[in-house]
N, C-alpha and C positions, 0 to 999 in steps of 0.2 A: 511458478509453474512454467516449465519450458514448453512453449507452443511451437509447432512445426513451422519452419520458415522455408518455403520452397525456393523463392527467387531472391532472397536477401534477408535483411533484418526486419524483424517485426517492429512496427511503429505503434507506440502506446496510444490508445484512445481512452482518455481519462475523464473522470467526473461525469459519468453518464450511466444510464440504466435502461431496463426494459419498459415497454409500454403496457398499459392496462389491457385487460382482455378485450374490451370493445374498441379495437383499433384495426387498422388495415393490416394485411399480412406483411406489407412492405415495412410499415412502421415497427411492427413486432419484431421482424427479422433484424432490422437496424438496431433496435435496442438490445436484443439478445446478443448480437455480435459485439456491441460495445461493452456489455456486461462481461462477456467472456474475456475481454482484454484487461479488465480491472481486477480479475480474480475469480469471476464466476459466482454463482449462487452458493451460499453455504447451506447445505442440507442438514436438517436436524430439528429437534424441538424448539431450539432458540429462534429459528426462522419463523416458525408458526407463532411464537410468542411476540416477536417484533410486529408481525402482520396484525395480530389481534390488538395490541396496544395502539398501533397506528390507526386502525379502523375506529377505535374508541375516540382517539383525538380528532380524527377526521369528522366524525359525527358531531363532536363539540364545535367544530369549525364550520359546520354546514356543508360538508363534503362527503357525506355518507355514501359508500359504495362507488366513489368516483376516483379513488387513488390506489396505487399499488405500493406496498412497503416491502422492501427486499433487504435481506441480510447478505452482505457481500463477503466472500471468503478472502479477506485481506487483513493482515496484521496492522496496516496503516490506520491511524486514528483519524476517522473522517466521517462526515455525513454530507449528503449532497442531493440535489434534485436534478432531473434530466428532462428538460422540455423537449418537444411539446407535451402538453397534458400534465398529469399529476403523478410523478414517479419519484418516490422518496427512497433513498438508499442509506443504509447504515453499515459500516464495516464491523466485523467481529472485534477488531482492534479497539474501536470506540466502546463497543458493548462491554468489553472486559474491564474498562477503567471506571465505569459508572457503578453506583451502589444502590439505586432504587428505581422502581418502575416510574416514579414521578420524574426522575432525571431523563429516562428514556422518552417519556411523553413530552418533556420540555424540548428535547432535541427534535423530535418529530414535529411538534407544534411550530418550532422555529422554521423548519424547512417548509411546512405547509404555509407559513406566513409569507415566505418568498413566492410560493405558487400563487396564493390568492392575491397578493399585491402585484403580481406579474413583473417581478423584478428582472427575471431572465429575459423577457421580451424587451425590456428597456436597456439592457446591456448590449454592448457591441460584441459580437462573436469574433474570435481571433484565431487565425490558423497558427499553430505552433509546431515547429519541427522538433521531434522528440528522440531522434536517433543520433548515431554518430555522424550521419550526413549533416546534421545541424552544426556539429562542432567543426567539421572540415570545411563545409561551404561557408559557414559563418566566418571562419578564419580567412578564407579567400576574399569574401566580399564585404567583411565587417558588418554583416547583417544576417540574422537568422531567418529573415523573411525573404527568401530567394524564390522567385516564381517557379523555376524548374523543379526545385526540391519540394516546395510547398504542395505542388500537384500530387506528389507521391506520398506526402506526409499525412499523418492523421490530423483530424480537426478536433481541437479542444474548445469546447464552449467555455469561455473565460468568465465564470460567474464571480468575478472579483467585486463583490458588492461594496457599495459606498457606505460610509458611516451612517448616513441617513437611512439607507435601506436596511442595514443591520439593526438599527434602532427600531425601525418599523416592524421587522420580523420578530424581534424580541417582544415588542408590545403586543403583537398579535398572539404570540405563544402564551404570554401571561393572561390573555383573554380566553384562549382555548383551554388552558389547564383546568380552571374551575368548572368550565362547562362540561369537561370530560370527567370531573370528579377527582382531580388531583390538586394538591397544594401548590401554590405559585412558587414556593421556595425551591422547587425542583430545578428551575432554570438557573438560579444563582448557584445551586449545588453543583450542577454539571459544569458550569464555567470554572468553578474551583477545581473540579477533577481535571479539566483540560490544562489548567495552569500547572498543577502538580505533575501531570504526565510529561508536559513539555520540559519542565525543569529537570525531572528525572532523566529523560531521554538525552537532554543536552549534556548532563554530567556523565551518563553512561557511555555515550558515543564520542564525547569530545567535540560535539557539534557546537559551533558558535551559537550561543543562546539568542543572538539577534536574528539568526536564520529562521525563517518561518516553517513551522510544521505544516503538514498537509491541510489540516482543518483551518489553520489561521490564514493560509494563502487565499482562501475563498471566504472566510468569515473572520475578519480582523478582530482580535481579542484585545482591545485597548483597555487601559485602566478606566477611562471614561465610560466605556460601554458597561463594564462590570459594575462600576459604582451606580450607574443609571439603573441597571436591572435590580440591584439590591434596594435602591431607593423606591422604585416603583412597587416592588414586591412588598416592601414594608408598609406601604399605604393601602394594600389590598387585603381582603379577608383571606386567611391562609387555612382554608378548610380542606378536608380530604385526607386520604391515606397515602403516605410516601410509598408504601408497599415494598419496604426494603427486604424483608424476609422472602416475599414472593419472588422478587427479582433475583435474589441470590439463589433461590431454589431453581429457578428457570435457567440460570447461568451455568449450573453445575454440569461439567463435561464439555464445555465449550473449548474448542481448539485455541491455544494461545501461542502467539509468535508464528514462526514458520510452520506450515503444514507439510505432511509427508508428500503430498501431491505437488507441492510447490518447491520442495527442496529445503535444505536447512543451511543457514549461514551461521557459522560459529567462528568469530574472529575473522581470520583471513581464509578460512576453509569453507568450501561449498560442497555439500554432499546431497545426493538425490537418491534416497533408498529405493523408490519405486523404479526409477530408470537405471539404478545401479552404477552411477558415475560419481566422480569426485575430482576436485582440483584445488589448488592453493594459490592465492594471490601473492605477489611479492611483498616483502616487508615495506611498510609505509603506505600500503594501498588499502582501500576500504571496499567491501562488497555490499551490494544492496540487491536483495532478491526482489524481482518484479515479475508480474504475470507473464510478460513477454520474454523474460530471460533474466540474466544477472548483470547488473551494472558494476563496473570496476572503475574506481576513481583513485588517482594517484597524485603525486606532487607535480607542480609546474604545468598543470593542465593536461597531464597524461590521462587518458581515458580508454576504457575498453568495454565491450559487451560480449557476453557468452550466450549463445542461443542454439536452438535445435533446427534440424532440417531433414531432408530426404536425399540420400545419395548412396550409391553402391561404391565399394572401394575403388573400382576402376574408373569411376566418374568423379572422384574427389577433387581433381584439379578443376574440372568444369564448375563444380559446386563452389570452390573457393573463388573462382573468377566471378561468378554471379554475386556472391556476397560482396566482393570488392567493388563491383559495379554499383551495388545498392548503397554502399558506404560513400563512395565517391560522388554519387549523384551526377550533377553537371560539371563537377570540377575536373580540370585537366590533371591527369596523373601519369607518372612514368612507372610502368609495371616491370618488376624485376624477374629473375629466373625462379620458377617454383622449385622447391626441394621436396622430394618424396622421401619419407622416412618411417620408422616405427617408433612409437612413443608408448613405453610400457606394454608392448605387445599389440598395440592398436595402430592400424594403418593411418598415416597422417600426411598432409601436404601443407607446407608453409609457403605462402605467397607474399613477398614483400613489394612495396610500391613507395613512391615519393610524390609529394605534391608541393607546389610553390604557393605560399600564402603571403599576405601583406606583412605578417609577423615573422616571416622567414620560412624555410623549408620544413616540412613535417614528414615523418615516416609513418606509413600505414601498413599494417601486417594483418593478414588473415591466416589463421592456423585452423585447418579443417581435419576432422577425425571421422573415420568410418568404422562403426562398431558392429556391422552386420545387420541383416534383416532390412536393409534399405535405410537404416537410421544413420544420421550424421549429426555432428555437433561442431561448433566453431567458435573461436575467439576472433574478434575484430578489434584492433587497437590503433590508437593514434598517439604519437609522441613527437616532441621536437627532434630535429635531425641529430643523430648521434646518441639518442636516448632510448631507442626502441629495444636495445638489448636488455633493458631492465625487465622486460616482459618475458624473456626467454625461459627463466625458471618456471613461470606459470604454464607456458606451453608444454614444458616437459613434465609437469605435475599431473596432467590429465590421466586418469586411470579408471578402470572398472572396479567397482566394489565387489568383494567376495559375498557369497550368500549370507555368511555369518555376520559380516559387517552391516549389510543392508538390513538384516533382521533385527540387529541391535539398535538401529536408528528408528526413531519415531517421534511424533509430535508431542508437545507438552500440552497440558489442559488445565483449565480453571476447575478447581474443586472447592466447594463450599463446606466448611466444617463449623461445628458448634463449639464455642469456647467453653472449656471445663474449668472447674475450680483449680487454681494453681497455674493455669496457662498464662503465658506472657507473650508480648510481642516477639521477644527474642526466641522463646521456645517454639512458637508456631512458625516463625520464619525459618527455623532450622529444618522444617519439613519441606521447604521449597527446593526445587531444582533450579539450576542456572546460576548466572553470575549475580552478585550482590543481592542475596535473598532478603536481607533485612530492608534495604532500600526499596526493593520492588514490593515487598509486603506492605510497607508503609504507604507507598504510592497507590497500590491497588485498593487499599481499604481506607483511604483518606484519614490516615492516622499520623500522629507525631511521635517521635522517639521518646520513650519514657512514659507514654500515656498508658493508663490502666485499661484492662479489658474486663467487661462485666460477664460473668458466667451466663450462658444462654444466648449470647450474641453470636450471630453467624458472620464469618469472615471468609475471604478468598485466599487460597494458596495455589501455587503452580506445581503440578506434579507430572511425572511421566507415566505413560501407560495407556491402555485401551480405554475407550469411552465408558 
């Protein structure tokens, strides 16, 4: 989702959420603002379902009526808490990969375990710079923790739990599950789902499998932890209903991947049907859609961001200067001559600059576009000296979508279907949209290639179309 940036780049506020109803207005406003930066609330029956399961687990944990459970409109696979108070958040990305209500209950129980054990209060909060300013000023100072920029940057509550704290939260989840009427194997099952999704994502994106996914950065998924959970669960009564069919029925219609409101990344192309815009990154670059804009990563540390703002065509240069100032932060830069031009019929201003860093000179470029109605968009990029020209095809690719193009684009959704006699993994995966349908089908349904399907079983597929 491209949020309006008036005076520069949006800085992400991650891993937080809204406060429960009985809080001060200031606390509520703070949590709602943070939630808006991580994707906003996901509206729909799945949100009510998460809240209902959460309250059931909270009751088993002795926290009836004291916690808020929110489904976040993000494809990122994650769950987190937001202190102070009891605020538990699950992304729709995590919801999509689970296969039973017991697994959802286990995730929520684990997060409640962090709350009841007061792990967040025992962790040190850390300020993190999350914008291009971090890349530039960090290169100048060899530190991302620069006072002048940190004052402008978002604060991230770094809930990087220790191994002991993760074990404690797992143990508490295993205690809450039977108290809420769920079998304890739900926790081991969901850890397996997370492993499968991480392996699939690493293969699909070419990501280094050693790089941590979002959930693992705050909830380390070590082999020791998984082994410990399975051992503990094996020693406990495993009573209750997994509620797999109920879960899959509730999941039907859930948005999967990028949403229409947040734009769609397909390879190197970004399109936003609601806003009616599109662009393409250069070859060798990777796009990541985020709530505050689109992140652009390239070779040799080249990086960019695409975001939205407010400016009339006659004030585009002022707008570009404001963005450049936000990117530079406290770093000394030498601003070049702005160039006003037309890009695919859209008014544009390209503003170059240079900065000296300890690693050598870098080129910073802001390309701003005025599309009318006071709306503006911009790229802000950083590259080693002499390499900024690699971004030029991207600046020239920005364009408006036609009405027919915008109408043809839309989100994909999870659909649950019942296996019929003669259905196979291969035949059902052919009903999926998107890349690698077989691999995605196996990952989403916790299946292995060649495994048989029992008629009557419900499985997930990914389709295009309206809810």
